[in-house]
PAMAR-432882 format. One record per residue: residue number from 1; y negated, x, z negated of N, C-alpha, C in turn. Coordinates in steps of 0.001 Angstrom, whole numbers, plus 524288, in hexadecimal, padded with zeros to 5 digits. Each point is the difference from the previous one (the first is absolute). Layout:
@dolo NUM	n.py Y	n.px X	n.pz Z	ca.py Y	ca.px X	ca.pz Z	c.py Y	c.px X	c.pz Z
...
END
This chain:
@dolo 1	n.py 80266	n.px 7C2D0	n.pz 8207E	ca.py 7FC6C	ca.px 80441	ca.pz 7FEDD	c.py 7FFD1	c.px 803A7	c.pz 804B1
@dolo 2	n.py 7FB73	n.px 80197	n.pz 80183	ca.py 7FF7C	ca.px 8037B	ca.pz 80479	c.py 8015D	c.px 80595	c.pz 7FE6B
@dolo 3	n.py 801D7	n.px 802E1	n.pz 803C7	ca.py 80168	ca.px 80564	ca.pz 7FEED	c.py 7FB21	c.px 80365	c.pz 7FFD4
@dolo 4	n.py 80040	n.px 80408	n.pz 7FCE4	ca.py 7FBAA	ca.px 803A1	ca.pz 7FF64	c.py 800CB	c.px 8047B	c.pz 803C9
@dolo 5	n.py 7FBE9	n.px 8017C	n.pz 802B7	ca.py 8004E	ca.px 80482	ca.pz 80376	c.py 800B8	c.px 804F6	c.pz 7FCE1
@dolo 6	n.py 802CE	n.px 803BC	n.pz 8021B	ca.py 80115	ca.px 804D6	ca.pz 7FD3E	c.py 7FBD7	c.px 80423	c.pz 800E1
@dolo 7	n.py 7FBAD	n.px 7FEA1	n.pz 80269	ca.py 7FC04	ca.px 803E3	ca.pz 80142	c.py 7FDE2	c.px 802C1	c.pz 7FB2E
@dolo 8	n.py 80044	n.px 7FDA2	n.pz 7FB82	ca.py 7FE00	ca.px 80263	ca.pz 7FB3B	c.py 8041A	c.px 802C4	c.pz 7FCCE
@dolo 9	n.py 804CB	n.px 80063	n.pz 8020C	ca.py 80447	ca.px 8026A	ca.pz 7FD19	c.py 802CA	c.px 803EF	c.pz 80382
@dolo 10	n.py 8009C	n.px 804B5	n.pz 7FE1B	ca.py 802B8	ca.px 8040F	ca.pz 802FF	c.py 805CC	c.px 7FEBB	c.pz 800AA
@dolo 11	n.py 80234	n.px 8018D	n.pz 8045E	ca.py 80586	ca.px 7FF0C	ca.pz 80128	c.py 80389	c.px 80289	c.pz 7FBEB
@dolo 12	n.py 7FE6C	n.px 80476	n.pz 7FDDB	ca.py 80330	ca.px 802BA	ca.pz 7FC18	c.py 800DA	c.px 7FCC4	c.pz 7FB12
@dolo 13	n.py 7FC74	n.px 7FC5C	n.pz 7FF0C	ca.py 80058	ca.px 7FCB5	ca.pz 7FB5A	c.py 803AB	c.px 7FB5B	c.pz 800D9
@dolo 14	n.py 801FC	n.px 7FF7B	n.pz 804C5	ca.py 80352	ca.px 7FB8D	ca.pz 8014A	c.py 805B1	c.px 801A9	c.pz 800D5
@dolo 15	n.py 8015F	n.px 8049D	n.pz 7FE42	ca.py 80547	ca.px 80212	ca.pz 800B2	c.py 80379	c.px 7FE96	c.pz 7FB66
@dolo 16	n.py 80511	n.px 800EA	n.pz 800AF	ca.py 803C3	ca.px 7FF2D	ca.pz 7FBCD	c.py 7FEF6	c.px 803BA	c.pz 7FB7E
@dolo 17	n.py 80237	n.px 7FED1	n.pz 7FB8B	ca.py 7FEE7	ca.px 802EC	ca.pz 7FB3B	c.py 800C9	c.px 805DE	c.pz 80090
@dolo 18	n.py 80408	n.px 801B3	n.pz 802CC	ca.py 80116	ca.px 8058F	ca.pz 80079	c.py 7FBEE	c.px 80306	c.pz 80311
@dolo 19	n.py 7FD1C	n.px 7FD5A	n.pz 8035C	ca.py 7FC22	ca.px 8028E	ca.pz 80362	c.py 7FA94	c.px 7FD97	c.pz 7FF4C
@dolo 20	n.py 7FF53	n.px 7FD2C	n.pz 7FBC2	ca.py 7FB37	ca.px 7FD0D	ca.pz 7FEFE	c.py 7FBAF	c.px 8038D	c.pz 7FE14
@dolo 21	n.py 7FB45	n.px 7FEFD	n.pz 801D5	ca.py 7FB5E	ca.px 802B0	ca.pz 7FE12	c.py 7FCD1	c.px 7FC22	c.pz 7FCD1
@dolo 22	n.py 7FE3E	n.px 801CA	n.pz 7FB9D	ca.py 7FCD6	ca.px 7FCCC	ca.pz 7FC82	c.py 7FB20	c.px 7FE0D	c.pz 802D8
@dolo 23	n.py 7FEDE	n.px 7FAED	n.pz 7FFC4	ca.py 7FB21	ca.px 7FE1E	ca.pz 8025C	c.py 7FB4C	c.px 801D8	c.pz 7FCD6
@dolo 24	n.py 7FBB1	n.px 8009E	n.pz 802A6	ca.py 7FB2C	ca.px 80184	ca.pz 7FD58	c.py 7FDD7	c.px 7FB4D	c.pz 7FD08
@dolo 25	n.py 7FC47	n.px 80109	n.pz 7FCAD	ca.py 7FD7A	ca.px 7FBB4	ca.pz 7FD33	c.py 7FD67	c.px 7FC49	c.pz 803DB
@dolo 26	n.py 7FDDB	n.px 80229	n.pz 80433	ca.py 7FD77	ca.px 7FCBD	ca.pz 803F7	c.py 803F6	c.px 7FC6E	c.pz 802B4
@dolo 27	n.py 804A8	n.px 8021E	n.pz 80108	ca.py 8040F	ca.px 7FCD2	ca.pz 80284	c.py 801EF	c.px 7FBAA	c.pz 7FC6B
@dolo 28	n.py 80085	n.px 80130	n.pz 7FB0E	ca.py 801A1	ca.px 7FBF9	ca.pz 7FC39	c.py 7FBDC	c.px 7FBBB	c.pz 7FFC0
@dolo 29	n.py 7FB18	n.px 8018C	n.pz 7FF92	ca.py 7FBC8	ca.px 7FC20	ca.pz 7FFC0	c.py 7FF91	c.px 7FCF5	c.pz 8051B
@dolo 30	n.py 800BC	n.px 802AC	n.pz 8046F	ca.py 7FFE9	ca.px 7FD58	ca.pz 80515	c.py 8041D	c.px 7FBAF	c.pz 8002A
@dolo 31	n.py 804BF	n.px 80147	n.pz 7FE56	ca.py 80431	ca.px 7FC21	ca.pz 8001E	c.py 7FED5	c.px 7FB7F	c.pz 7FC4A
@dolo 32	n.py 7FE58	n.px 80136	n.pz 7FB45	ca.py 7FEC1	ca.px 7FBDC	ca.pz 7FC46	c.py 7FB8D	c.px 7FC93	c.pz 80202
@dolo 33	n.py 7FBEF	n.px 8026E	n.pz 80222	ca.py 7FB92	ca.px 7FD03	ca.pz 8021C	c.py 801C2	c.px 7FC93	c.pz 8048D
@dolo 34	n.py 80356	n.px 80231	n.pz 80366	ca.py 801F3	ca.px 7FD0B	ca.pz 8047B	c.py 80325	c.px 7FB43	c.pz 7FE4D
@dolo 35	n.py 802A2	n.px 80088	n.pz 7FB91	ca.py 8031A	ca.px 7FBAF	ca.pz 7FDE0	c.py 7FCB8	c.px 7FC53	c.pz 7FCA4
@dolo 36	n.py 7FB26	n.px 80184	n.pz 7FF00	ca.py 7FCA2	ca.px 7FCD0	ca.pz 7FCAC	c.py 80194	c.px 80040	c.pz 7FA49
@dolo 37	n.py 80245	n.px 80476	n.pz 7FE6E	ca.py 801D5	ca.px 80090	ca.pz 7FAA0	c.py 7FC40	c.px 80336	c.pz 7FCB7
@dolo 38	n.py 7FE6E	n.px 7FDDC	n.pz 7FBA9	ca.py 7FD1D	ca.px 80305	ca.pz 7FC26	c.py 803FB	c.px 80352	c.pz 7FD03
@dolo 39	n.py 7FE3F	n.px 803D7	n.pz 7FCF3	ca.py 803BC	ca.px 802EA	ca.pz 7FCD1	c.py 80343	c.px 7FC6B	c.pz 7FC77
@dolo 40	n.py 7FDA0	n.px 7FC07	n.pz 7FDE2	ca.py 802E3	ca.px 7FC54	ca.pz 7FCA9	c.py 80410	c.px 7FD02	c.pz 8032B
@dolo 41	n.py 7FE81	n.px 7FE37	n.pz 804AA	ca.py 803B7	ca.px 7FD32	ca.pz 80364	c.py 80492	c.px 8037E	c.pz 80185
@dolo 42	n.py 7FECF	n.px 804D9	n.pz 8016C	ca.py 80422	ca.px 803A9	ca.pz 80181	c.py 80397	c.px 80113	c.pz 7FB61
@dolo 43	n.py 7FDC2	n.px 800A5	n.pz 7FB67	ca.py 8031E	ca.px 800F2	ca.pz 7FB50	c.py 803A0	c.px 7FB62	c.pz 7FEE7
@dolo 44	n.py 7FDEF	n.px 7FB51	n.pz 80064	ca.py 80336	ca.px 7FB57	ca.pz 7FF21	c.py 80462	c.px 7FFA8	c.pz 803FE
@dolo 45	n.py 7FED1	n.px 80109	n.pz 804E9	ca.py 803E5	ca.px 7FFC4	ca.pz 8042A	c.py 80452	c.px 8040C	c.pz 7FF2A
@dolo 46	n.py 7FE7B	n.px 804B5	n.pz 7FE57	ca.py 803BF	ca.px 80447	ca.pz 7FF6D	c.py 802A0	c.px 80032	c.pz 7FAAA
@dolo 47	n.py 7FDF7	n.px 7FD0C	n.pz 7FC4E	ca.py 80242	ca.px 8000E	ca.pz 7FABA	c.py 7FEB8	c.px 804F9	c.pz 7FCFF
@dolo 48	n.py 7FB52	n.px 8020B	n.pz 800EB	ca.py 7FE2B	ca.px 804A7	ca.pz 7FD3F	c.py 7FACB	c.px 7FEBB	c.pz 7FD71
@dolo 49	n.py 7FDFE	n.px 803AF	n.pz 7FD0B	ca.py 7FAF8	ca.px 7FF14	ca.pz 7FD6D	c.py 7FB80	c.px 800DE	c.pz 803D4
@dolo 50	n.py 7FBB4	n.px 7FD79	n.pz 7FEEC	ca.py 7FB42	ca.px 800D2	ca.pz 8031D	c.py 7FE39	c.px 805A7	c.pz 7FF8D
@dolo 51	n.py 800D1	n.px 80257	n.pz 7FB6B	ca.py 7FE98	ca.px 8057E	ca.pz 7FF3B	c.py 802FF	c.px 80382	c.pz 803CB
@dolo 52	n.py 804F8	n.px 7FECF	n.pz 800D4	ca.py 80320	ca.px 8031D	ca.pz 803AB	c.py 7FDB2	c.px 7FFAC	c.pz 80577
@dolo 53	n.py 7FEC3	n.px 7FB4C	n.pz 801B4	ca.py 7FDBC	ca.px 7FF4C	ca.pz 80534	c.py 7FAD1	c.px 802F0	c.pz 8005A
@dolo 54	n.py 7FCD2	n.px 7FF9C	n.pz 7FC04	ca.py 7FB04	ca.px 802D5	ca.pz 7FFFB	c.py 800DC	c.px 805E3	c.pz 80060
@dolo 55	n.py 803FA	n.px 80200	n.pz 7FD4B	ca.py 80129	ca.px 8059E	ca.pz 80039	c.py 80194	c.px 801A0	c.pz 80584
@dolo 56	n.py 802EF	n.px 7FCA2	n.pz 802AF	ca.py 80192	ca.px 80136	ca.pz 80562	c.py 7FB40	c.px 8002F	c.pz 8039B
@dolo 57	n.py 7FC6E	n.px 7FC54	n.pz 7FF3E	ca.py 7FB99	ca.px 7FF8C	ca.pz 803A4	c.py 7FBBD	c.px 80411	c.pz 7FF14
@dolo 58	n.py 8002B	n.px 802B5	n.pz 7FB98	ca.py 7FC35	ca.px 8042F	ca.pz 7FF0E	c.py 8028D	c.px 80561	c.pz 80019
@dolo 59	n.py 80515	n.px 80030	n.pz 800ED	ca.py 802B8	ca.px 804F2	ca.pz 80089	c.py 801AE	c.px 80292	c.pz 7FAF4
@dolo 60	n.py 80000	n.px 7FD25	n.pz 7FBB2	ca.py 801BB	ca.px 8023B	ca.pz 7FB08	c.py 805F5	c.px 80018	c.pz 7FF95
@dolo 61	n.py 80299	n.px 7FCDD	n.pz 80324	ca.py 805AA	ca.px 7FF78	ca.pz 7FFBB	c.py 801EC	c.px 7FE5D	c.pz 80569
@dolo 62	n.py 8045D	n.px 8022A	n.pz 801D0	ca.py 801FC	ca.px 7FE67	ca.pz 80523	c.py 80276	c.px 7FA8C	c.pz 7FFC2
@dolo 63	n.py 7FF73	n.px 7FD19	n.pz 80436	ca.py 8027D	ca.px 7FAE8	ca.pz 8004B	c.py 805DC	c.px 800DC	c.pz 800CB
@dolo 64	n.py 80350	n.px 7FD54	n.pz 7FD13	ca.py 8059D	ca.px 8008B	ca.pz 800DA	c.py 80186	c.px 7FDF4	c.pz 80568
@dolo 65	n.py 803F0	n.px 80275	n.pz 80249	ca.py 801D8	ca.px 7FE71	ca.pz 8052A	c.py 80148	c.px 7FA31	c.pz 80029
@dolo 66	n.py 802C1	n.px 7FE06	n.pz 7FC09	ca.py 80191	ca.px 7FA7E	ca.pz 7FFF4	c.py 7FB46	c.px 7FC5C	c.pz 80015
@dolo 67	n.py 7FBF1	n.px 80156	n.pz 7FD2D	ca.py 7FB4A	ca.px 7FCBD	ca.pz 7FFF2	c.py 7FD55	c.px 8001C	c.pz 8054D
@dolo 68	n.py 7FFD7	n.px 80493	n.pz 8026B	ca.py 7FDB1	ca.px 80082	ca.pz 80531	c.py 802FF	c.px 7FCA5	c.pz 803EF
@dolo 69	n.py 80530	n.px 80052	n.pz 7FFCB	ca.py 80341	ca.px 7FCEE	ca.pz 80399	c.py 7FEF3	c.px 7FA2F	c.pz 7FF53
@dolo 70	n.py 7FFB1	n.px 7FE3A	n.pz 7FB2A	ca.py 7FF01	ca.px 7FA6C	ca.pz 7FF0C	c.py 7FAB6	c.px 7FE51	c.pz 80222
@dolo 71	n.py 7FBF9	n.px 80334	n.pz 7FF46	ca.py 7FAD9	ca.px 7FEA4	ca.pz 80220	c.py 80026	c.px 7FFEB	c.pz 805F7
@dolo 72	n.py 80295	n.px 803DB	n.pz 8024D	ca.py 80064	ca.px 80029	ca.pz 805B6	c.py 802ED	c.px 7FB3E	c.pz 80213
@dolo 73	n.py 80440	n.px 7FE9F	n.pz 7FD7B	ca.py 80301	ca.px 7FB6D	ca.pz 801BF	c.py 7FCCB	c.px 7FB08	c.pz 7FF86
@dolo 74	n.py 7FCEA	n.px 7FF9C	n.pz 7FBDF	ca.py 7FC9E	ca.px 7FB6A	ca.pz 7FF5E	c.py 7FC38	c.px 7FF90	c.pz 80493
@dolo 75	n.py 7FE54	n.px 8047A	n.pz 8020C	ca.py 7FC65	ca.px 80019	ca.pz 80461	c.py 802A6	c.px 7FFE9	c.pz 80551
@dolo 76	n.py 80537	n.px 7FFBB	n.pz 80002	ca.py 802D2	ca.px 7FFE8	ca.pz 804F9	c.py 8005B	c.px 80546	c.pz 8029E
@dolo 77	n.py 7FF8E	n.px 8041F	n.pz 7FCED	ca.py 80036	ca.px 80551	ca.pz 80225	c.py 80526	c.px 80294	c.pz 7FEB2
@dolo 78	n.py 802FB	n.px 80186	n.pz 803DC	ca.py 804AF	ca.px 8032E	ca.pz 7FF40	c.py 80385	c.px 7FE52	c.pz 7FB90
@dolo 79	n.py 80395	n.px 80350	n.pz 7FEB7	ca.py 8039F	ca.px 7FF49	ca.pz 7FB9F	c.py 802CC	c.px 7FAC6	c.pz 80022
@dolo 80	n.py 80177	n.px 7FE45	n.pz 8049F	ca.py 802A9	ca.px 7FAF5	ca.pz 8006D	c.py 805BC	c.px 80052	c.pz 7FE81
@dolo 81	n.py 80236	n.px 804B0	n.pz 7FFC5	ca.py 80586	ca.px 8009F	ca.pz 7FEB6	c.py 800FE	c.px 8006E	c.pz 7FA2C
@dolo 82	n.py 7FBF1	n.px 7FFE4	n.pz 7FCCD	ca.py 800BA	ca.px 8009E	ca.pz 7FA52	c.py 800B0	c.px 7FAB8	c.pz 7FD88
END
């Protein structure tokens, strides 16, 4: 799998949990689109409901740090020590 460029994701969103900034809805959608994941695909991959993923992508609920890390790792972005 090819790595995804980080041009669509702010550096603050790629930090460890203690200094992590919540990604925007656009950044979440950018990462999912770059991975070719629909909300259903992302939900299946992360073991959460499709409703949860939809809430993250429209800003009704923040994406949990662990879910963000898993999506980033799937795309070959940061978080290699987790």
